[in-house]
N, C-alpha and C positions, 0 to 999 in steps of 0.2 A: 551695146559696149564692145569694142574692138578689143579683147582680152584673151588672154590664154584660159579664162574661165576657172580662177581661184574659187575654191570652196568658200561659202559664207554663210553665216547664221544670225545676222544682223536683225537685232529684234525691234529696231526703231525704225526700219526702212518701211516706208510708205508708197503705194502705187495709187495714181490718180485714174479713175475711170470715166470715160464718156458714152453715155448711152447713143447706140447707133440708130440711124434713121429707120432703115428698111428691116432690118433682122433683129431678133430680140437677143443681141448680143453686147459686148461690151468692148471698148477700145482703150488700152491702158497706155497713155502717151508721156506721162510726167512722173516724175518720184517726188519723195519729200522724206523728212524726218519727224517722227515723233517727239516732241518735247515737253508734252503735259497731257493730263488725260484729255484735254479740250481743243488741243491746237497742233497742227503740223506746221513745220517749217519748209517752204518751197521756192520756186523762181517765180517772180511776177508775171513773166510772160507766158507761162502756163495757164493763166486765166485772162488772156489778152485777145480780143478780136485780131489784132495785128500780127499775132503769132503765126508762123508757117505751120506751128505744130498743131493748131488747133483751127485753123480756117480750112474745114473739110467738109465738103457737100455731105458727106455720109454720117457726120454726127449732128446731133440735134441741138447744139447750142457750144458756145464759145467755152464757157467754164466748166469744169468737170462735175460729175455728179456725185460721185461716190469716192471714198478713200479704202483701199484694202491695205490691211494690217495683218502682220503674224504669217504671211505665206512667202516660201520661196518660190513656188511653182504659180505662174499666171494663168488660169484658165479665163475664157471669156464669157462666162455667165456669171451671174449674181450669186452671192454666197452670203446669206444671212449671218453666218458664223464670224465671217471676216470682214465684211462692208458696212462701211459706215457712212450715211448722207451728209452731207455739207450744209452747214447753215450759211456761212459768207466766206468769201474770198476776198482778203485785205491784201491789196498792193501797197507797196510803199508809196508814200505821196510823192516822191521826186522820181517815181518811174514815169519816163516820158518815151514810148515807142515811137519810131523804131529805133531810138538810141539803145546803146547797150550799158547803160549805167543804172545803178539802184534796182537791180534785178532780183528783187526778194519780196516774198509774199508771207503772211500767215493766213491759214486757213483754220477757222472754227469748226468743229465737228458738231452735228446736231445733237448728240448726246456723247457724255463721257465715256471713254472706254477703261476697262479694267487692266491693269498690269498683271501679266502672267509670265509663265516660263518663254512663251514665244512672241511677247509683246513688251519692250521696255522703253522709255525715254532715253534720247541722246543728252548728254551734257551739253551747255553752253560754254565757250571759249572764255577766259580771262586772257590769258597770254599763252603762247606755244612756241615751242622751239623747234627749228628744222630737223633735230635730231631724230623726233620722233617718226614712225614710219607712217604715210599718209596712204589713205585707201580710197577708191572709187567704187561706188557700187550702183546697179541698175539693171532694168530689164531692156535696154535700148538695142538699136539695130546691131548685129553682129557681121553683117555685110553691107557696106555702105551702098554699093551699086545696085544690090538687090532688095535693100530696105526692109531686110528681115529681122523682126523683133525676136529677142529671145524669149523663151517660155520658161526659164529659170533665171533666178537672180544670180548676176555673175559679178565678180570683184575683181581689183587688181593693185597692186603697190604701184604709187607714183610718187615722183619727186617733186618738192615746193621749189619753183624755178624762181630766182631772184628777179625783181620787177624790171629793174634796167637792163638785164640779159633779154627779160621776154619782150621787151618793148622793141629792142633793137632786132630781134628774130621777127617779130611780127610788124613791124613799122612798113612793110611793102602792102600790107592789107588794111592800112588806114583809110577812113574814109569820113563823110561829114556824120557819121553815126556812131562811129568809134575812133578816137584819135589817141589812143593809149591807154595804158591803165591808170586808173585812179586808186586813192590810197585805200578805197573801200573794195577794192578786186585784188585776187589773187591768182598767179599763174602755176599751173602744175600739169604733169606729164611725163613722159619719158622722150627725151630729145632724139634718142635713136628711132623713135616711131614704133607703131604696132600695138600700143597701149594707150587708150583714150576712152572718154565718153564719147558719145555720138548721139544721133536722133532718137529721142526716147527715153534718154537717161535725164533730161532736162529738170531742174529743181531736186534732183537727188543729192546725197551727202558728199561732201571730201571731208573724211574723218580721219581721226587720229586714235589710237587704240589706248584705253587707261587700264587700270590694274583689272585683273581677273577677280571675282568676287565669288565667295562659297557657293552661293545658291543661285545668282543671275548670271553666271557667265562673264564674259568679257563685256566691259562697258566701254563707249566709245563717247569721244567729244567732237561733235560738227562744226569745222573750222571753216568750211565753204558750202556754198550751193552752187550747183552745176548749171551754168549760165549761157555760154557758146563758144563756139570755135570756128575756125575757117574750113577745116578738112578733119576728117577722123583718122587719127593713128598717123599721120604724115610726119616723117622727120623734120624736126626743128619747127614744128608748129603746136607747141603746148595749147591745153584748153584755159579758158576763162571762167574764175568762178568768183561768186559774190563773198567777199571776206566776213563773216559772221559776226566777228569781234567789234566791228565798226556799228553794228547795230543792235548792240544788246540792249541800250537803252529804250529804244524804240520796241523791241519785241517785249521786254519787261512790262513795260507799260500798257499793252495789250493783253497779254497772256497773264501777269500777274499785278494787276493795277492796284492793288492793296501794299 
């Protein structure tokens, strides 16, 4: 994430880990949001063979192996106290790579996690107003040219950008895989540049802060899932996020089928 590195203690933040082929270590290349004891919300492309994030000869398979919860610092070895194996990766049925639409997925955990002072779920949105401060978080690259991943969870405040303005700014980058924002997408960033999600932040949350509780601290509502961008932190090139409110019925049908 290209940011100034705001401190964060988001308790719903998840990191997805892939087992490396040659070394007994892990690569954490995508993020997500805990929304129930059994499910993480993330981007569909984090589990796709066509994703540039996971097509890597050094990884054992395309889909991630574990989810890490309750950690601000990412270490590249397995930790039984924070890591949970994955039961299944459920991509949205309309996800059709390499097109950049319907980029949302649910990851079912092999066992439910217990909520604690460091692990809490995010709320799903009903509706939200642009008056709320929005935040992006992740362990993605801090230097796009060097591809250096952050070892500490970073956060930054961003603006929700009007869809028509965003389309006008990004129209030069339209192609056969993305021809402008659909209703199920959001645009966010800082138009002056310098603050943005980047490689490794995919699937992580675009959130707004709710009330602060007495015992659990700040609660957050996840309004977007980090999907893609054309460059990281470039002036007038905001990022594209999947709008979570457009998929609440689909999410609920899987996470809370009763």
